[in-house]
PyMOL Python script that loads the backbone (N, CA, C, O; Angstrom):
from pymol import cmd

cmd.read_pdbstr("""\
ATOM      1  N   UNK A   1      11.196  30.834  28.384  1.00  0.00           N
ATOM      2  CA  UNK A   1      11.868  29.713  29.140  1.00  0.00           C
ATOM      3  C   UNK A   1      13.105  30.258  29.670  1.00  0.00           C
ATOM      4  O   UNK A   1      13.810  31.094  29.103  1.00  0.00           O
ATOM      5  N   UNK A   2      13.374  29.568  31.124  1.00  0.00           N
ATOM      6  CA  UNK A   2      14.457  30.637  32.067  1.00  0.00           C
ATOM      7  C   UNK A   2      15.242  29.181  31.867  1.00  0.00           C
ATOM      8  O   UNK A   2      14.747  28.055  31.840  1.00  0.00           O
ATOM      9  N   UNK A   3      16.672  29.599  31.733  1.00  0.00           N
ATOM     10  CA  UNK A   3      17.426  28.786  32.024  1.00  0.00           C
ATOM     11  C   UNK A   3      18.662  29.332  32.947  1.00  0.00           C
ATOM     12  O   UNK A   3      19.170  30.447  32.827  1.00  0.00           O
ATOM     13  N   UNK A   4      18.993  28.468  33.760  1.00  0.00           N
ATOM     14  CA  UNK A   4      20.164  28.730  35.006  1.00  0.00           C
ATOM     15  C   UNK A   4      20.626  27.552  35.340  1.00  0.00           C
ATOM     16  O   UNK A   4      20.055  26.461  35.334  1.00  0.00           O
ATOM     17  N   UNK A   5      22.032  27.928  35.725  1.00  0.00           N
ATOM     18  CA  UNK A   5      22.981  26.697  36.103  1.00  0.00           C
ATOM     19  C   UNK A   5      22.291  26.403  37.804  1.00  0.00           C
ATOM     20  O   UNK A   5      21.920  27.241  38.626  1.00  0.00           O
ATOM     21  N   UNK A   6      22.305  25.078  37.888  1.00  0.00           N
ATOM     22  CA  UNK A   6      21.773  24.530  39.611  1.00  0.00           C
ATOM     23  C   UNK A   6      22.716  23.471  39.925  1.00  0.00           C
ATOM     24  O   UNK A   6      23.290  22.785  39.078  1.00  0.00           O
ATOM     25  N   UNK A   7      22.856  23.367  41.244  1.00  0.00           N
ATOM     26  CA  UNK A   7      23.431  22.190  41.747  1.00  0.00           C
ATOM     27  C   UNK A   7      22.320  21.310  42.563  1.00  0.00           C
ATOM     28  O   UNK A   7      21.261  21.813  42.936  1.00  0.00           O
ATOM     29  N   UNK A   8      22.673  19.928  42.806  1.00  0.00           N
ATOM     30  CA  UNK A   8      21.625  19.195  43.457  1.00  0.00           C
ATOM     31  C   UNK A   8      21.219  19.775  44.751  1.00  0.00           C
ATOM     32  O   UNK A   8      22.136  20.148  45.483  1.00  0.00           O
ATOM     33  N   UNK A   9      20.096  19.905  45.130  1.00  0.00           N
ATOM     34  CA  UNK A   9      19.228  20.699  46.138  1.00  0.00           C
ATOM     35  C   UNK A   9      18.853  21.699  45.610  1.00  0.00           C
ATOM     36  O   UNK A   9      17.911  22.128  46.277  1.00  0.00           O
ATOM     37  N   UNK A  10      19.101  22.477  44.582  1.00  0.00           N
ATOM     38  CA  UNK A  10      19.020  23.827  44.262  1.00  0.00           C
ATOM     39  C   UNK A  10      17.362  23.825  43.998  1.00  0.00           C
ATOM     40  O   UNK A  10      16.620  22.941  43.571  1.00  0.00           O
ATOM     41  N   UNK A  11      17.115  25.150  44.420  1.00  0.00           N
ATOM     42  CA  UNK A  11      15.361  25.326  43.904  1.00  0.00           C
ATOM     43  C   UNK A  11      15.323  25.580  42.230  1.00  0.00           C
ATOM     44  O   UNK A  11      16.128  26.395  41.778  1.00  0.00           O
ATOM     45  N   UNK A  12      14.522  24.983  41.433  1.00  0.00           N
ATOM     46  CA  UNK A  12      14.272  25.126  40.205  1.00  0.00           C
ATOM     47  C   UNK A  12      13.198  26.084  40.248  1.00  0.00           C
ATOM     48  O   UNK A  12      13.460  27.267  40.035  1.00  0.00           O
ATOM     49  N   UNK A  13      11.887  25.674  40.525  1.00  0.00           N
ATOM     50  CA  UNK A  13      11.031  26.871  40.596  1.00  0.00           C
ATOM     51  C   UNK A  13       9.996  26.637  41.893  1.00  0.00           C
ATOM     52  O   UNK A  13      10.263  25.665  42.600  1.00  0.00           O
ATOM     53  N   UNK A  14       9.112  27.257  42.172  1.00  0.00           N
ATOM     54  CA  UNK A  14       8.213  27.148  43.318  1.00  0.00           C
ATOM     55  C   UNK A  14       6.845  27.204  42.565  1.00  0.00           C
ATOM     56  O   UNK A  14       5.794  27.153  43.205  1.00  0.00           O
ATOM     57  N   UNK A  15       6.861  27.310  41.175  1.00  0.00           N
ATOM     58  CA  UNK A  15       5.710  27.231  40.741  1.00  0.00           C
ATOM     59  C   UNK A  15       5.152  26.102  40.438  1.00  0.00           C
ATOM     60  O   UNK A  15       5.999  25.227  40.263  1.00  0.00           O
ATOM     61  N   UNK A  16       3.562  25.581  40.237  1.00  0.00           N
ATOM     62  CA  UNK A  16       3.410  24.036  39.956  1.00  0.00           C
ATOM     63  C   UNK A  16       3.352  23.977  38.443  1.00  0.00           C
ATOM     64  O   UNK A  16       2.620  24.610  37.682  1.00  0.00           O
ATOM     65  N   UNK A  17       4.378  22.988  38.150  1.00  0.00           N
ATOM     66  CA  UNK A  17       4.922  22.740  37.024  1.00  0.00           C
ATOM     67  C   UNK A  17       4.589  20.818  36.773  1.00  0.00           C
ATOM     68  O   UNK A  17       4.331  20.158  37.780  1.00  0.00           O
ATOM     69  N   UNK A  18       4.630  20.225  35.592  1.00  0.00           N
ATOM     70  CA  UNK A  18       5.164  19.082  35.495  1.00  0.00           C
ATOM     71  C   UNK A  18       6.283  18.653  35.878  1.00  0.00           C
ATOM     72  O   UNK A  18       7.109  19.539  36.097  1.00  0.00           O
ATOM     73  N   UNK A  19       6.665  17.442  36.066  1.00  0.00           N
ATOM     74  CA  UNK A  19       8.074  17.445  36.468  1.00  0.00           C
ATOM     75  C   UNK A  19       8.630  16.554  35.153  1.00  0.00           C
ATOM     76  O   UNK A  19       8.095  15.670  34.485  1.00  0.00           O
ATOM     77  N   UNK A  20       9.934  17.186  35.091  1.00  0.00           N
ATOM     78  CA  UNK A  20      10.795  16.657  33.653  1.00  0.00           C
ATOM     79  C   UNK A  20      11.743  15.851  34.197  1.00  0.00           C
ATOM     80  O   UNK A  20      11.448  15.158  35.171  1.00  0.00           O
ATOM     81  N   UNK A  21      13.015  15.823  33.648  1.00  0.00           N
ATOM     82  CA  UNK A  21      14.172  14.640  33.963  1.00  0.00           C
ATOM     83  C   UNK A  21      14.659  15.636  35.044  1.00  0.00           C
ATOM     84  O   UNK A  21      14.340  16.825  35.035  1.00  0.00           O
ATOM     85  N   UNK A  22      15.573  14.977  36.113  1.00  0.00           N
ATOM     86  CA  UNK A  22      16.405  15.410  36.915  1.00  0.00           C
ATOM     87  C   UNK A  22      15.739  16.626  38.070  1.00  0.00           C
ATOM     88  O   UNK A  22      16.292  17.602  38.578  1.00  0.00           O
ATOM     89  N   UNK A  23      14.458  16.143  38.209  1.00  0.00           N
ATOM     90  CA  UNK A  23      13.994  16.990  39.428  1.00  0.00           C
ATOM     91  C   UNK A  23      13.095  16.424  40.166  1.00  0.00           C
ATOM     92  O   UNK A  23      12.439  15.518  39.652  1.00  0.00           O
ATOM     93  N   UNK A  24      12.866  16.763  41.391  1.00  0.00           N
ATOM     94  CA  UNK A  24      11.983  16.279  42.242  1.00  0.00           C
ATOM     95  C   UNK A  24      11.234  17.268  43.060  1.00  0.00           C
ATOM     96  O   UNK A  24      11.663  18.398  43.293  1.00  0.00           O
ATOM     97  N   UNK A  25       9.943  16.737  43.546  1.00  0.00           N
ATOM     98  CA  UNK A  25       9.306  17.541  44.291  1.00  0.00           C
ATOM     99  C   UNK A  25       9.207  17.523  45.929  1.00  0.00           C
ATOM    100  O   UNK A  25       8.996  16.396  46.377  1.00  0.00           O
ATOM    101  N   UNK A  26       9.317  18.526  46.862  1.00  0.00           N
ATOM    102  CA  UNK A  26       9.548  18.459  47.909  1.00  0.00           C
ATOM    103  C   UNK A  26       8.650  19.409  48.613  1.00  0.00           C
ATOM    104  O   UNK A  26       9.101  20.546  48.469  1.00  0.00           O
ATOM    105  N   UNK A  27       7.784  19.401  49.171  1.00  0.00           N
ATOM    106  CA  UNK A  27       6.734  20.453  50.214  1.00  0.00           C
ATOM    107  C   UNK A  27       6.266  21.462  49.065  1.00  0.00           C
ATOM    108  O   UNK A  27       6.091  22.636  49.391  1.00  0.00           O
ATOM    109  N   UNK A  28       6.063  21.092  47.803  1.00  0.00           N
ATOM    110  CA  UNK A  28       5.151  21.838  46.896  1.00  0.00           C
ATOM    111  C   UNK A  28       6.135  22.575  46.112  1.00  0.00           C
ATOM    112  O   UNK A  28       5.725  23.522  45.442  1.00  0.00           O
ATOM    113  N   UNK A  29       7.406  22.268  46.097  1.00  0.00           N
ATOM    114  CA  UNK A  29       8.727  23.320  45.383  1.00  0.00           C
ATOM    115  C   UNK A  29       9.419  22.098  44.879  1.00  0.00           C
ATOM    116  O   UNK A  29       9.516  21.036  45.495  1.00  0.00           O
ATOM    117  N   UNK A  30      10.009  22.430  43.391  1.00  0.00           N
ATOM    118  CA  UNK A  30      10.617  21.859  42.479  1.00  0.00           C
ATOM    119  C   UNK A  30      12.126  21.974  42.570  1.00  0.00           C
ATOM    120  O   UNK A  30      12.676  23.047  42.324  1.00  0.00           O
ATOM    121  N   UNK A  31      12.890  20.761  42.959  1.00  0.00           N
ATOM    122  CA  UNK A  31      14.404  21.079  43.196  1.00  0.00           C
ATOM    123  C   UNK A  31      15.457  19.963  42.250  1.00  0.00           C
ATOM    124  O   UNK A  31      15.157  18.813  41.930  1.00  0.00           O
ATOM    125  N   UNK A  32      16.612  20.614  41.966  1.00  0.00           N
ATOM    126  CA  UNK A  32      17.078  19.425  41.265  1.00  0.00           C
ATOM    127  C   UNK A  32      17.871  18.706  42.055  1.00  0.00           C
ATOM    128  O   UNK A  32      18.203  18.959  43.213  1.00  0.00           O
ATOM    129  N   UNK A  33      18.201  17.677  41.293  1.00  0.00           N
ATOM    130  CA  UNK A  33      18.926  16.412  41.722  1.00  0.00           C
ATOM    131  C   UNK A  33      20.316  16.164  40.994  1.00  0.00           C
ATOM    132  O   UNK A  33      20.876  15.094  41.232  1.00  0.00           O
ATOM    133  N   UNK A  34      20.908  17.046  40.143  1.00  0.00           N
ATOM    134  CA  UNK A  34      21.777  17.018  39.284  1.00  0.00           C
ATOM    135  C   UNK A  34      22.612  18.261  39.258  1.00  0.00           C
ATOM    136  O   UNK A  34      21.869  19.190  39.575  1.00  0.00           O
ATOM    137  N   UNK A  35      23.731  18.660  39.041  1.00  0.00           N
ATOM    138  CA  UNK A  35      24.577  19.461  38.583  1.00  0.00           C
ATOM    139  C   UNK A  35      24.087  19.996  37.067  1.00  0.00           C
ATOM    140  O   UNK A  35      24.593  19.376  36.131  1.00  0.00           O
ATOM    141  N   UNK A  36      23.368  20.831  36.802  1.00  0.00           N
ATOM    142  CA  UNK A  36      22.929  21.044  35.141  1.00  0.00           C
ATOM    143  C   UNK A  36      21.989  22.220  35.271  1.00  0.00           C
ATOM    144  O   UNK A  36      21.653  22.842  36.278  1.00  0.00           O
ATOM    145  N   UNK A  37      21.671  22.361  34.084  1.00  0.00           N
ATOM    146  CA  UNK A  37      20.980  23.461  33.309  1.00  0.00           C
ATOM    147  C   UNK A  37      19.420  23.367  33.548  1.00  0.00           C
ATOM    148  O   UNK A  37      18.695  22.569  32.953  1.00  0.00           O
ATOM    149  N   UNK A  38      19.054  24.154  34.361  1.00  0.00           N
ATOM    150  CA  UNK A  38      17.481  24.060  34.714  1.00  0.00           C
ATOM    151  C   UNK A  38      16.609  24.756  33.696  1.00  0.00           C
ATOM    152  O   UNK A  38      16.596  25.985  33.627  1.00  0.00           O
ATOM    153  N   UNK A  39      15.869  23.979  32.891  1.00  0.00           N
ATOM    154  CA  UNK A  39      14.822  24.712  32.332  1.00  0.00           C
ATOM    155  C   UNK A  39      13.354  24.692  32.528  1.00  0.00           C
ATOM    156  O   UNK A  39      12.749  23.621  32.489  1.00  0.00           O
ATOM    157  N   UNK A  40      12.748  25.817  32.736  1.00  0.00           N
ATOM    158  CA  UNK A  40      11.417  25.983  33.096  1.00  0.00           C
ATOM    159  C   UNK A  40      10.793  26.708  31.848  1.00  0.00           C
ATOM    160  O   UNK A  40      11.176  27.766  31.349  1.00  0.00           O
ATOM    161  N   UNK A  41       9.547  25.755  31.376  1.00  0.00           N
ATOM    162  CA  UNK A  41       8.964  26.724  30.420  1.00  0.00           C
ATOM    163  C   UNK A  41       7.307  26.695  31.039  1.00  0.00           C
ATOM    164  O   UNK A  41       7.153  26.453  32.236  1.00  0.00           O
ATOM    165  N   UNK A  42       6.112  26.952  30.162  1.00  0.00           N
ATOM    166  CA  UNK A  42       5.133  27.160  30.676  1.00  0.00           C
ATOM    167  C   UNK A  42       4.511  25.817  31.443  1.00  0.00           C
ATOM    168  O   UNK A  42       3.777  25.974  32.419  1.00  0.00           O
ATOM    169  N   UNK A  43       4.832  24.540  30.965  1.00  0.00           N
ATOM    170  CA  UNK A  43       4.198  23.576  31.563  1.00  0.00           C
ATOM    171  C   UNK A  43       5.232  22.543  32.288  1.00  0.00           C
ATOM    172  O   UNK A  43       4.767  21.864  33.203  1.00  0.00           O
ATOM    173  N   UNK A  44       6.567  22.385  31.948  1.00  0.00           N
ATOM    174  CA  UNK A  44       7.731  21.275  32.760  1.00  0.00           C
ATOM    175  C   UNK A  44       8.441  22.182  33.259  1.00  0.00           C
ATOM    176  O   UNK A  44       8.458  23.355  32.886  1.00  0.00           O
ATOM    177  N   UNK A  45       9.106  21.679  34.179  1.00  0.00           N
ATOM    178  CA  UNK A  45      10.401  22.040  35.162  1.00  0.00           C
ATOM    179  C   UNK A  45      11.481  20.877  34.897  1.00  0.00           C
ATOM    180  O   UNK A  45      11.495  20.040  35.799  1.00  0.00           O
ATOM    181  N   UNK A  46      12.225  20.691  34.035  1.00  0.00           N
ATOM    182  CA  UNK A  46      13.647  19.793  34.237  1.00  0.00           C
ATOM    183  C   UNK A  46      14.854  20.482  34.446  1.00  0.00           C
ATOM    184  O   UNK A  46      14.915  21.692  34.662  1.00  0.00           O
ATOM    185  N   UNK A  47      15.856  19.686  34.381  1.00  0.00           N
ATOM    186  CA  UNK A  47      17.444  20.053  34.238  1.00  0.00           C
ATOM    187  C   UNK A  47      18.204  19.258  33.587  1.00  0.00           C
ATOM    188  O   UNK A  47      18.398  18.090  33.923  1.00  0.00           O
ATOM    189  N   UNK A  48      18.718  19.821  32.576  1.00  0.00           N
ATOM    190  CA  UNK A  48      19.469  18.934  31.868  1.00  0.00           C
ATOM    191  C   UNK A  48      21.063  18.804  32.568  1.00  0.00           C
ATOM    192  O   UNK A  48      21.747  19.781  32.874  1.00  0.00           O
ATOM    193  N   UNK A  49      21.448  17.445  32.731  1.00  0.00           N
ATOM    194  CA  UNK A  49      22.782  17.375  33.251  1.00  0.00           C
ATOM    195  C   UNK A  49      23.873  18.076  32.564  1.00  0.00           C
ATOM    196  O   UNK A  49      23.756  18.428  31.391  1.00  0.00           O
ATOM    197  N   UNK A  50      24.990  18.301  33.296  1.00  0.00           N
ATOM    198  CA  UNK A  50      26.117  18.683  32.791  1.00  0.00           C
ATOM    199  C   UNK A  50      27.255  17.446  32.821  1.00  0.00           C
ATOM    200  O   UNK A  50      28.434  17.487  32.471  1.00  0.00           O
ATOM    201  N   UNK A  51      26.659  16.601  33.235  1.00  0.00           N
ATOM    202  CA  UNK A  51      27.897  15.564  33.576  1.00  0.00           C
ATOM    203  C   UNK A  51      27.056  14.109  32.937  1.00  0.00           C
ATOM    204  O   UNK A  51      25.871  14.102  32.603  1.00  0.00           O
ATOM    205  N   UNK A  52      27.820  13.148  32.885  1.00  0.00           N
ATOM    206  CA  UNK A  52      27.350  11.731  32.045  1.00  0.00           C
ATOM    207  C   UNK A  52      26.899  11.615  30.821  1.00  0.00           C
ATOM    208  O   UNK A  52      27.083  12.573  30.070  1.00  0.00           O
ATOM    209  N   UNK A  53      26.464  10.873  30.506  1.00  0.00           N
ATOM    210  CA  UNK A  53      26.079  10.652  29.002  1.00  0.00           C
ATOM    211  C   UNK A  53      24.515  11.348  28.936  1.00  0.00           C
ATOM    212  O   UNK A  53      23.734  11.401  29.886  1.00  0.00           O
ATOM    213  N   UNK A  54      24.291  11.825  27.662  1.00  0.00           N
ATOM    214  CA  UNK A  54      23.287  12.546  27.094  1.00  0.00           C
ATOM    215  C   UNK A  54      22.338  11.402  26.725  1.00  0.00           C
ATOM    216  O   UNK A  54      22.872  10.429  26.192  1.00  0.00           O
ATOM    217  N   UNK A  55      21.301  11.373  26.881  1.00  0.00           N
ATOM    218  CA  UNK A  55      19.974  10.464  26.505  1.00  0.00           C
ATOM    219  C   UNK A  55      19.024  11.174  26.009  1.00  0.00           C
ATOM    220  O   UNK A  55      18.224  11.774  26.727  1.00  0.00           O
ATOM    221  N   UNK A  56      18.982  11.203  24.415  1.00  0.00           N
ATOM    222  CA  UNK A  56      18.232  12.018  23.662  1.00  0.00           C
ATOM    223  C   UNK A  56      16.783  11.867  23.717  1.00  0.00           C
ATOM    224  O   UNK A  56      16.287  10.758  23.915  1.00  0.00           O
ATOM    225  N   UNK A  57      16.122  12.840  23.566  1.00  0.00           N
ATOM    226  CA  UNK A  57      14.683  12.415  23.669  1.00  0.00           C
ATOM    227  C   UNK A  57      13.965  13.192  22.408  1.00  0.00           C
ATOM    228  O   UNK A  57      14.376  14.198  21.830  1.00  0.00           O
ATOM    229  N   UNK A  58      12.678  12.371  22.133  1.00  0.00           N
ATOM    230  CA  UNK A  58      11.995  13.091  20.840  1.00  0.00           C
ATOM    231  C   UNK A  58      11.901  14.695  20.694  1.00  0.00           C
ATOM    232  O   UNK A  58      11.394  15.406  21.562  1.00  0.00           O
ATOM    233  N   UNK A  59      12.444  15.168  19.508  1.00  0.00           N
ATOM    234  CA  UNK A  59      12.411  16.391  19.358  1.00  0.00           C
ATOM    235  C   UNK A  59      13.577  16.799  19.626  1.00  0.00           C
ATOM    236  O   UNK A  59      13.489  18.023  19.525  1.00  0.00           O
ATOM    237  N   UNK A  60      14.826  16.489  19.960  1.00  0.00           N
ATOM    238  CA  UNK A  60      16.016  17.147  20.153  1.00  0.00           C
ATOM    239  C   UNK A  60      16.745  16.984  18.876  1.00  0.00           C
ATOM    240  O   UNK A  60      16.604  15.957  18.212  1.00  0.00           O
ATOM    241  N   UNK A  61      17.476  17.897  18.522  1.00  0.00           N
ATOM    242  CA  UNK A  61      18.493  18.433  17.607  1.00  0.00           C
ATOM    243  C   UNK A  61      19.752  17.344  18.068  1.00  0.00           C
ATOM    244  O   UNK A  61      19.978  17.474  19.271  1.00  0.00           O
ATOM    245  N   UNK A  62      20.423  16.548  17.568  1.00  0.00           N
ATOM    246  CA  UNK A  62      21.747  16.012  17.860  1.00  0.00           C
ATOM    247  C   UNK A  62      22.387  16.108  17.115  1.00  0.00           C
ATOM    248  O   UNK A  62      21.889  16.613  16.109  1.00  0.00           O
ATOM    249  N   UNK A  63      23.884  15.728  17.024  1.00  0.00           N
ATOM    250  CA  UNK A  63      25.138  15.718  16.387  1.00  0.00           C
ATOM    251  C   UNK A  63      25.738  14.294  15.879  1.00  0.00           C
ATOM    252  O   UNK A  63      26.478  13.843  16.754  1.00  0.00           O
ATOM    253  N   UNK A  64      25.683  13.735  15.133  1.00  0.00           N
ATOM    254  CA  UNK A  64      26.440  12.462  14.983  1.00  0.00           C
ATOM    255  C   UNK A  64      27.216  12.346  14.077  1.00  0.00           C
ATOM    256  O   UNK A  64      27.499  13.344  13.416  1.00  0.00           O
ATOM    257  N   UNK A  65      27.932  10.777  13.706  1.00  0.00           N
ATOM    258  CA  UNK A  65      28.840  10.836  12.843  1.00  0.00           C
ATOM    259  C   UNK A  65      28.352   9.259  12.279  1.00  0.00           C
ATOM    260  O   UNK A  65      28.353   8.252  12.987  1.00  0.00           O
ATOM    261  N   UNK A  66      27.902   9.320  10.693  1.00  0.00           N
ATOM    262  CA  UNK A  66      27.541   8.218  10.456  1.00  0.00           C
ATOM    263  C   UNK A  66      28.506   7.174  10.086  1.00  0.00           C
ATOM    264  O   UNK A  66      29.417   7.293   9.267  1.00  0.00           O
ATOM    265  N   UNK A  67      28.082   5.715  11.063  1.00  0.00           N
ATOM    266  CA  UNK A  67      29.327   4.796  10.825  1.00  0.00           C
ATOM    267  C   UNK A  67      29.112   3.765  10.011  1.00  0.00           C
ATOM    268  O   UNK A  67      30.125   3.166   9.648  1.00  0.00           O
ATOM    269  N   UNK A  68      27.759   3.268   9.498  1.00  0.00           N
ATOM    270  CA  UNK A  68      27.484   2.190   8.312  1.00  0.00           C
ATOM    271  C   UNK A  68      26.026   2.871   7.812  1.00  0.00           C
ATOM    272  O   UNK A  68      25.200   3.643   8.299  1.00  0.00           O
ATOM    273  N   UNK A  69      26.174   2.234   6.732  1.00  0.00           N
ATOM    274  CA  UNK A  69      25.068   2.531   5.866  1.00  0.00           C
ATOM    275  C   UNK A  69      24.221   1.180   5.829  1.00  0.00           C
ATOM    276  O   UNK A  69      24.846   0.126   5.715  1.00  0.00           O
ATOM    277  N   UNK A  70      22.855   1.159   5.918  1.00  0.00           N
ATOM    278  CA  UNK A  70      22.229   0.062   5.706  1.00  0.00           C
ATOM    279  C   UNK A  70      21.265   0.070   4.350  1.00  0.00           C
ATOM    280  O   UNK A  70      21.422   0.991   3.549  1.00  0.00           O
ATOM    281  N   UNK A  71      20.366  -0.856   4.118  1.00  0.00           N
ATOM    282  CA  UNK A  71      19.668  -1.049   2.844  1.00  0.00           C
ATOM    283  C   UNK A  71      18.444   0.266   3.118  1.00  0.00           C
ATOM    284  O   UNK A  71      18.072   1.036   2.233  1.00  0.00           O
ATOM    285  N   UNK A  72      18.016   0.278   4.379  1.00  0.00           N
ATOM    286  CA  UNK A  72      16.892   1.181   4.524  1.00  0.00           C
ATOM    287  C   UNK A  72      17.641   2.474   5.526  1.00  0.00           C
ATOM    288  O   UNK A  72      16.957   3.494   5.604  1.00  0.00           O
ATOM    289  N   UNK A  73      18.522   2.480   6.022  1.00  0.00           N
ATOM    290  CA  UNK A  73      18.908   3.663   6.540  1.00  0.00           C
ATOM    291  C   UNK A  73      20.488   3.851   7.011  1.00  0.00           C
ATOM    292  O   UNK A  73      21.325   3.394   6.233  1.00  0.00           O
ATOM    293  N   UNK A  74      20.915   4.430   8.112  1.00  0.00           N
ATOM    294  CA  UNK A  74      22.239   4.629   8.449  1.00  0.00           C
ATOM    295  C   UNK A  74      22.317   4.302   9.900  1.00  0.00           C
ATOM    296  O   UNK A  74      21.400   4.511  10.694  1.00  0.00           O
ATOM    297  N   UNK A  75      23.498   3.764  10.204  1.00  0.00           N
ATOM    298  CA  UNK A  75      23.972   3.923  11.786  1.00  0.00           C
ATOM    299  C   UNK A  75      24.632   4.960  12.270  1.00  0.00           C
ATOM    300  O   UNK A  75      25.782   5.108  11.856  1.00  0.00           O
ATOM    301  N   UNK A  76      24.196   5.749  13.068  1.00  0.00           N
ATOM    302  CA  UNK A  76      25.109   6.943  13.433  1.00  0.00           C
ATOM    303  C   UNK A  76      25.728   6.937  14.854  1.00  0.00           C
ATOM    304  O   UNK A  76      24.916   6.524  15.682  1.00  0.00           O
ATOM    305  N   UNK A  77      26.766   7.229  15.306  1.00  0.00           N
ATOM    306  CA  UNK A  77      27.309   7.417  16.653  1.00  0.00           C
ATOM    307  C   UNK A  77      27.018   8.789  17.230  1.00  0.00           C
ATOM    308  O   UNK A  77      27.595   9.817  16.876  1.00  0.00           O
ATOM    309  N   UNK A  78      26.185   8.719  18.039  1.00  0.00           N
ATOM    310  CA  UNK A  78      25.888  10.008  18.509  1.00  0.00           C
ATOM    311  C   UNK A  78      26.396  10.514  20.291  1.00  0.00           C
ATOM    312  O   UNK A  78      25.995  11.309  21.140  1.00  0.00           O
ATOM    313  N   UNK A  79      27.544   9.448  20.144  1.00  0.00           N
ATOM    314  CA  UNK A  79      27.988   9.436  21.681  1.00  0.00           C
ATOM    315  C   UNK A  79      27.177   9.093  22.930  1.00  0.00           C
ATOM    316  O   UNK A  79      27.045   9.851  23.891  1.00  0.00           O
ATOM    317  N   UNK A  80      26.589   7.733  22.802  1.00  0.00           N
ATOM    318  CA  UNK A  80      25.295   7.637  23.911  1.00  0.00           C
ATOM    319  C   UNK A  80      25.895   5.977  23.978  1.00  0.00           C
ATOM    320  O   UNK A  80      26.962   5.557  23.529  1.00  0.00           O
ATOM    321  N   UNK A  81      25.140   5.451  24.480  1.00  0.00           N
ATOM    322  CA  UNK A  81      25.322   3.815  24.695  1.00  0.00           C
ATOM    323  C   UNK A  81      25.058   3.104  23.698  1.00  0.00           C
ATOM    324  O   UNK A  81      25.706   2.090  23.436  1.00  0.00           O
ATOM    325  N   UNK A  82      24.153   3.490  23.053  1.00  0.00           N
ATOM    326  CA  UNK A  82      23.647   2.717  21.506  1.00  0.00           C
ATOM    327  C   UNK A  82      23.943   3.991  20.566  1.00  0.00           C
ATOM    328  O   UNK A  82      24.074   5.184  20.841  1.00  0.00           O
ATOM    329  N   UNK A  83      24.018   3.041  18.937  1.00  0.00           N
ATOM    330  CA  UNK A  83      23.990   4.072  18.334  1.00  0.00           C
ATOM    331  C   UNK A  83      22.501   4.239  17.547  1.00  0.00           C
ATOM    332  O   UNK A  83      21.594   3.407  17.535  1.00  0.00           O
ATOM    333  N   UNK A  84      22.521   5.530  16.911  1.00  0.00           N
ATOM    334  CA  UNK A  84      21.221   5.876  16.383  1.00  0.00           C
ATOM    335  C   UNK A  84      21.019   5.378  15.162  1.00  0.00           C
ATOM    336  O   UNK A  84      21.994   5.431  14.412  1.00  0.00           O
ATOM    337  N   UNK A  85      19.861   4.827  14.673  1.00  0.00           N
ATOM    338  CA  UNK A  85      19.160   4.473  13.512  1.00  0.00           C
ATOM    339  C   UNK A  85      18.488   5.702  12.694  1.00  0.00           C
ATOM    340  O   UNK A  85      17.464   6.176  13.188  1.00  0.00           O
ATOM    341  N   UNK A  86      18.911   6.182  11.648  1.00  0.00           N
ATOM    342  CA  UNK A  86      18.376   7.262  11.125  1.00  0.00           C
ATOM    343  C   UNK A  86      17.928   6.534   9.628  1.00  0.00           C
ATOM    344  O   UNK A  86      18.765   6.145   8.813  1.00  0.00           O
ATOM    345  N   UNK A  87      16.517   6.432   9.442  1.00  0.00           N
ATOM    346  CA  UNK A  87      15.818   5.969   8.131  1.00  0.00           C
ATOM    347  C   UNK A  87      15.984   6.632   6.870  1.00  0.00           C
ATOM    348  O   UNK A  87      15.757   7.840   6.800  1.00  0.00           O
ATOM    349  N   UNK A  88      16.320   6.039   5.958  1.00  0.00           N
ATOM    350  CA  UNK A  88      16.454   6.799   4.377  1.00  0.00           C
ATOM    351  C   UNK A  88      15.052   6.891   4.256  1.00  0.00           C
ATOM    352  O   UNK A  88      14.181   6.091   4.598  1.00  0.00           O
ATOM    353  N   UNK A  89      14.957   8.270   3.577  1.00  0.00           N
ATOM    354  CA  UNK A  89      13.574   8.721   2.900  1.00  0.00           C
ATOM    355  C   UNK A  89      13.345   8.616   1.531  1.00  0.00           C
ATOM    356  O   UNK A  89      14.336   9.000   0.910  1.00  0.00           O
ATOM    357  N   UNK A  90      12.526   8.287   0.885  1.00  0.00           N
ATOM    358  CA  UNK A  90      12.167   8.480  -0.394  1.00  0.00           C
ATOM    359  C   UNK A  90      11.413   9.531  -1.104  1.00  0.00           C
ATOM    360  O   UNK A  90      10.207   9.558  -0.859  1.00  0.00           O
ATOM    361  N   UNK A  91      11.870  10.391  -1.925  1.00  0.00           N
ATOM    362  CA  UNK A  91      10.966  11.446  -2.253  1.00  0.00           C
ATOM    363  C   UNK A  91      10.392  11.440  -3.732  1.00  0.00           C
ATOM    364  O   UNK A  91       9.605  12.316  -4.093  1.00  0.00           O
TER     365      UNK A  91
END
""", "prot")
cmd.dss("prot")
cmd.show_as("cartoon", "prot")
cmd.util.cbc("prot")
cmd.orient("prot")
């Protein structure tokens, strides 16, 4: 996977890829629409913004602070608009 810092309008890749977050297609090339770190892998081209709030997606590793315990899980502050819910697991 390639990672580079890009500005709005910078070329992310000329290769044919699926469009991830914060990129757009123009004349067959993929460009960034934010300041961030371009991520190009085998299937997807995307940009992780360096400004604004981070919206976690499935599979991301995040760090949070547990704010409240519930019967079946925990509420965690992950520095996003909403708190994360972490389910308790029984082994």
